[in-house]
N, C-alpha and C positions, 0 to 999 in steps of 0.2 A: 412518497417518492422523492427523489432528489431534485432540488430546484436551485439554480444559480442565484447568488445574492445580488449580482449586478451584471450589466452588460459585459464588463471585462471578464467576470467569472464564467460567462457563457462559452468562452473559448478555451477554458482550462479543463484538462482531464485530471480527475482525482483517482488516487489509488488507495482503496480502503483495506484495512488490515483487521482480521478477526482471528483470534481474540484481540481486543484493542489495547495491547500493552506494548511499550517500547523499552528496550529493543525487543524485537520479535525473535523467538527462538524456534528452530526447526522442529523440536520435539513437542511443540504445542499444537501440531497439525494446523498450521497457519493457512488461512484462506485469503487470497488476494482477489479483490473485485475492482474492475476498471469502470469508472462512471464518468459521464460527461455528456456534452451535447452532440458529440460526433455520432457516426453511424453505429448503432448497437450491432454486435455480431461481426464487426469488421476490425476488432481490436488487434493491434500488433504489440507483442510483448518483447521487452529487451531484458537481457540478463547480463550483468557485468559489462554494460555498455555496448553489447552486440545484439543484433536482431536474433530472437530466439525461435526455436522450431514451433513452440506452442502458440498458434495463432487462431484468430476468429472465435475465441472463447472469451467471454467477459469476466469469467471467474474460474479459479482453479485452486487446488490444494498444493502448497509448495512441498517439493520432495528433495530439493537441493538448496544448500545455503548459497547466498550471493546477494547482489544488489539488483532489484527489479524496478522496471518502469513500464508504463503502457502508453499507447497512443491510439487515437482514432482519427480517421480522415476528417479534416476540417478543424481540428483542435490542436493545442500545444501538447507536447510531451508532459506526462505527469511528473510530480516530484518523485524522487527515488525512495525506495524502502529497502533497508538491509535486513536480511534474515540470517541470524547467526546460528552456528552449530556449537554453542557454548555449554559447558557442564554446570557453570555457576553464573547466575546473572541477577542483577538488581534491576527490576522493572518499575516503570511509572506508567500511569494511564496515557494512552496515545491521544491526547487532546491538548489544546492550548491551555497553558497554565500562566497565571499572573502572580507576581510577588504578593505574599500574604495568603494565598490559597492554601487550604488544607488538602494534602494529597496522600493517598495510600501508596506505600511502597511494597513491592513483593520481592523477597529474596528467594530465588528458585534454584534448586539443585537437581 
């Protein structure tokens, strides 16, 4: 399961993207999952900066391009995730990378 790394992280909501590539593209059937220490099942979703209709679900498959965030009572708003509707995209793994790391790139059409 998910475990915060420090007391500061305990108040942070995370937005997980599957498959874990960035930028995420709509035609990959992207699943967004909201995780954190707030109340499970009380998730509030935001799309393009506005409260969105799809609430009280911790996970869903994205059907519209846009910028998504989630929130749970008692925690901070998650970092945003953009889902593109692009025909051609160069993707990198959605993880922290450091200079000198070997990284796989994907050119997708």
